[in-house]
N, C-alpha and C positions, 0 to 999 in steps of 0.2 A: 326686473319688472318688465318682462317681455311676454307675459301670459296674455291670453285672450280676455278681452274686456266683455263681460256678460251683463253689463249694466247694473241696475240696482240689485240684481240677484246676488252680486258679489258680497253684499253686506250680510247676507243670511248666515254664513258660517261664523262670522265675527260676532254677530248678535246672539246666535245660538250658543256660542261658547260662554258668553257672559251669563245667559239664562241658565245653562246647565251647571256652571260653576256656582252660581248663587243658590240654586235649588238643591243640588246634590252635595255640594262641598267636596266633590271628588274631582280633583284637578286633572288627573291622567284620563279618566273616563270622559270628561268634558272636552279635552283637547282631541282625543281620538274621534269622538262622535262628530265634532265640528269639522275636523280634517276630512273625514269620510264624506261629509256632505259636499265639500268642494270637489272631490273626485267624482261623485255622482253627478253633480251639475255639469262638469266638463266632459266626462266620458259616457255619461248616461248608463245604459245597461252593461257596457263593456268596462266598467270602472275597476273591477276586482284586481286584475293582473297589474295594471299601472299603479294601483294603490299599494300592492305588495312590493313592487319594484321600488316605490318611493320609500316605504318603510325600511327596506334593505339598504337603500342609499343613505337614509338618515342614520342608521346604525353604524355605517362605515364612514361617515363624513369626518375628515381629518380635523377640521377646525372645531367641530362640535365635540369630538372625542378628546381633544386637548383640554377643553373646559371640564369635561366629565372626569378626566384623570386628575385634574387639579382638585375638583370637589371631593373625589374619593380619598386622595392623599390628605386633604384638609381634615376629613373625617378621622383618619388615623391619628393625625397630629393632635387634634382636639381631644380625642380620647386619652392619648398619652399624657397630655397636660392635666386632664381631669384626674386620672388615676394616680398620677404622681403627687397630687395635692398642691402643685405649684400655684395654680390659680387661687386656691384657698389661702396660701401665704400672701398673695397680692391683696386679696380681700381683707385679710387680717391687718395688713399695713394700712390700707385705705380706711378701715373701720375706725382707726384712731382719730381720723380727721373728719369723716363723713358721719353726720349725726341725724340727718333727716332725709326724707324721700327726695325732696328737691335737690339736695346736695348730691345724692346718688345719680339723679338724672342729669345734673350739670356735669358731674364727673364723666358720665357716658358721652355727653356732647363734647366735652373737652378731649377725651380719648379719640373720638372720631376726627377732630380737627388736627390733633398732633400726628396721627398715623395717616398721612395724606398720600403716601407713595403708591398705594394700590387699594382699590375698593374691597377686594377679597380679604386682603391682609387687615384692613381697618375693621371689617366685620368680625373676623376671627379673633383678633386681639381684644377688641372692646367687649365682645360678648363674654369672653372667658375671664376678663378682669372684673366685670361688674355684675354678672348674673347672680352670684351668691348674695351680694349686698342688696340688689334690687328685690330679690325674693324675701330677704329678711325684713325689708321695709314695705312689703305687700304691694309691690308695683306690678300691675298686670303685664303679662308678657307682650300684649299688643302694644302697649306704650313703650316698653323697652325696645321692641323691634322697630317701631316707628322712628325712634331717635337714632338707632344704629344704622338703619337703612338711609335715613335722610342725611347723615353725615359721612356717607361712604362715597358714592359716585359724585354728588355735588361738590364735595370738598376736593376730590381728585381733579375736577375741572377747574376749580378756582385757583388752586395752588399748582402751577404748571410743571409738575414732576411726576408723571404717571403715564401708563399705557394709553389712557384716553387722549392725553395731549399729543402723544406721538402719532396716534391714529388720525385724529381730526386735522392736525396741522399738515400731515401728509396728504390727506384727501383734498384739503383746500388749496394746497400749493399746486396741485395738478390743474386747477382751473385758471385760465388766463384772466378771467374777470377779477380774480382775487389779487392780481399783481398791483392794483391800485392801493391795496391795503398795506402790503409789505413786500420786501424783496427776497424773503426766505420763509420757510415753513414756520419757524418759531416766531419770526417777526410778525407774520400775519396773525398768529395766535395771540401774541401779546397785545396787538392793537385792537382785537375784537373782544378782549376780556371784559371791558366795561359794559358790554351789551349782553352778558350772561345773566339776564334778569331772573330766570327761574332758579338756577343754582344758588345765586346770592340770596334770593328771597327764601328759599328752602332752609338754608342754614340759619338765617335770622328768625324766621317764623317759628322753627322748632324751639328756639331759645325762649320765645314769647310764650309758647305752650308750656314749657317747663316751669317758668316762673308764674304762671297763672294769669298773665295778661290776656292771653287768648283762652277762653274757657274750654273745658272738655266737652266734646260733642260727638254725636254719632256712635260708632262702635267703640271708641275709646271711653266715652262716658258710660256705656253699658258695661264695659269691662270693669271699670271701677265700681260700679254698682254690684256686679257679680262678686267681686272680691269682698266688698263690705258685707254682703248678705251670706255668702257661702265660704269665704276664705280661699276659694279656688283661683289660682293665679293664671290659669289658662282655660279656654273653653273646652267643653266635653269632647269636641272633635279632635282636640290635640292631645288626648290622653295617651295615644300610642307613642308619641314623641317623648312622653314623660314617664314611661313605664318604670324606668329605673328609680325615679323619685317616689312613685306610688308604692313600689315594692321594697323600698329601703328598709322599713322596719322589719318586714318579713325576712329579708336577706340577712339582716343583722342578727336574727335569731337562729340562723342556720350555722352550726358550728363546724363548717368545713375549713380546710386549710387556707383556701383562697380568700375567704371572708376574713379570717384572722389576719392573714398577711396584709390585706388592704387596710384593716383597722390600725395596724402597727406603723403605717406610713406616716412619718412626721412631715408636716408642710414646711418646705424650704423655699425661700424666695428665689434662689438660684435655679431651682427646678423649672421655674417659669421664665425668668429673665434670660438665662443663657440660651435655651432653644429659640425663644422669640428673637433675641439679638442675632442669632445665626440666620434665621429666616430673613430678617430685614437686611442684614449686611450682604448676604448672597443674592438676594433679589435686586438690590441696588447695584452690586458688582457685575452680575451677569444679565441684568435687565430682563429677568424672566422669573415669575413667581413660582413656576413649576420646579425649577432648580432650588429655589429658596425653601419651599416646603419639604422637598425631598431631603435636602441637607439638614433641615430642622428635625425630621424623623431620625436621621442618622445620628444627630447630636443627642437626641433623647436616648437612643440605644447606648451610646458611649457614656452618658451620664447616669442612667438609671440601672442598667444591668450590672456593670462592674461594682457599683456602690451598694448593690443588693437592695436598692429601693424597689426594684421589680425583679422577679425571676424572668428567665427567658420565656417560659410558658405564659406568664402574665403579660409580658410585653407583646407577644404574638396575639394573645386573646384581645388585648386592647386595640390592636390594629384591625383585627377581624371585626370587632364591635364598631369601630369607626367606619369601616367599609359598609357594614350593614346599615348604619345610620344614614349614610349618603346614597344608598341605592335608590331611594325615592327620587332624589334630585337627578340622579343619572338617567332614570327612566323618563322623567319629565323633560329633560333637555333633549333626549332623542325624539320623543313624541312631539315636542313643540317644533322641532325642525321639520318633521313630517307635516305638521299643521301649516307652517310658514310656506312650504312648497305648495300645499294645497291652495291657499288663498292667492299665492302668486300665480298659480296656474289659471285661475279664473279671473285674474286681473284686478284685485281689490285696490292695490296702490295706484294703478293707472286710472281706475274709475274715480278715485278721490281727487286725483290731480285734474282730471278732465272736468269734474264738477266745479272745482274751485278756480279753474283757469280763467273764466270770464271776469272774475273779481280781482284779478291780479294787477291792480293799479299800483303806482309807485308808493302811494301813501299806505295802502292796505297790505301790500305784498309781504312785508316781514311778519305781521301778525297772522296772516293766513298761512304762511309757511310754517310758523310755530305750531298752529293748531293742526294743520294738515299732516305734517311729518310726525307730530306728537301722537295723533290718533292712529296713524299707521304703525308706529312703534308700539303703541299700547295694544293694538289689535294683534300684531304679529309676534311681539316679544323680541323682535330683531332690531336691537338698538345700534348695531354696527353697520350692516349692509344697507338698511333703509336710508339713513342719512347719506351714505356714500353714493347710493344710486340716485337719490333725489337732488343732491347738490348740483350735478351737471344739468339738471332740468330747471332748477330754481334760479341759479345764478345768472344764466343768460336772460331769463325773464326779468330779473332785477336790473340788469344792465340796460336792457332795451327799454324798460319802462321808466328808468331814472331813479329807481329805489336805492337807498343806501346799501352798499355792499357790506360794510362792516356790521351794520345792524342786521342784515339778512343772515350773515354767517353766525352771528350771535344767536339769532332765533333758531337756526338749525341745531346748534349745540344744545340750546335749552330744550328743544323738542326731544332730542335723544335722552337727555337727563330725565325729562318727564316720563318717557317710555320706560326707562330703566327702573324708576322708582314706583310707577303706578301699575305697570303690567303685573298681572297675577302670577305669571310664570317666567318672568325674566330671570336671568342668572343671579342678579343682585338681590331680587326679592326672595328667590328660593334659598339662597345662601343665608340671608338675614333671618328668614323664618326658621331655617334649620338650626342656625347657631343659637337662636332663642327658644328652640324646641316648641314651635307653635305651627299649626297648619297654615300654609301660605295663603289660602283663600280667606281664612278668618282674619289674618293680619291685613291683607290687601283691602278687604271690605271695611275694616275698622278705620283705616287711615284715609278713606276716600273724602270725607268732608274737608280735612286739612289740605289734601292734594288739590281738591277743587278750588279752595280759596286761593292758594298760591298760583294755580294755573290761571284763574280769572284775573288776578292782579297782574301777572306777567303779560297776559294778553292785552290788557288795557295799557300797560307800559309800552308794548310794541306798537299799539295803535297810535298813542300820543307821539312816541319817538318817530314813527313813520311819517306823520304829518309834519313834524318839526324838521326832520332831516331830508325829506324828499326834495 
């Protein structure tokens, strides 16, 4: 956050992105156009070469490419599980006990709670376990994606065994103001957990939505109306992600060897359980989901090819199809990094902090920190570096004004969680939408009323707690 502050002009790229995304439903186009605006504002007529340098830098960024590689490998892994029919076997088992849509949705919620070690892993496993069942019970993909996304990052924060915990505890430990909370990174994290208002409310709120205590509204309500009227489980703009489903009957009529081979695959529970167990065990053992999913693919090879569940050619074809499915996410991740650099260049984060600075009293600081950092995370999609950069700014303000340090730290984590769940192109949103085979903009718009309610209640909670604890 060391870019030039151009004042209120810095809001234009962020606002333009929301407008472009809502109007065109084209995420990549919206990101690129909004990012280009930032470079035009900063460099004016000489914007072209710096913009091209930024695009090259975004394509070569090591941290971003790490996430891209994980997403691509996830695509391979998911396709292998689908074509092995292992997920079908899991669905067949669950079908014996799940008899209604509410039970399917509750099973989805429960899977998200159980698989708490990694948000990517939670999304991957849950989607593959329940998608067939949810389709059978005519659940809109928007609703399924909402539950899967809401029980990924929030649960990883609530149950302290994940990369999120390691990252945030490390960031907080570096701040001398946080020493009053605990004497170690994990001690600090454990003490501030009661103040994770947004993650806790997310997990509880989605359960209320499932059981009908909270009514369907906004895009979710429209999605259910669409299913009732047309039987279409996804919006028209998501047809590309579901081409395999739409062409299923046509492909079934083609009497080529590959189609016959796929029909002859018998669903086996071990074809799903064993690869998933490998992913979970290796991820826990080496503390890296990249190694976990790589070993999962290798396990699929050892299980499927020698047993003739798949030929070598079909195995490779499944991997290629998985890569193809994830190319959209890979491009969005690269272009979103370009966009983040653009708005950082013109000083959007600095501007928001400057505007909110005069209101940073002890009572209001945690609530303002929650909204401010949350909005920056939402606008940039950068749920890691924004809190890391804002924490050294916010905590000294909290200490000097007499605000509660634990409450402020809880607000920072809640803001990051809000950004991960609400941003149209955050990695968590993209992966959730891809796993449910739905356009990420369609999903993000559909969930907005629910996100808005939880955000408003969390803000009120931080306001009340701020006055009580100041």
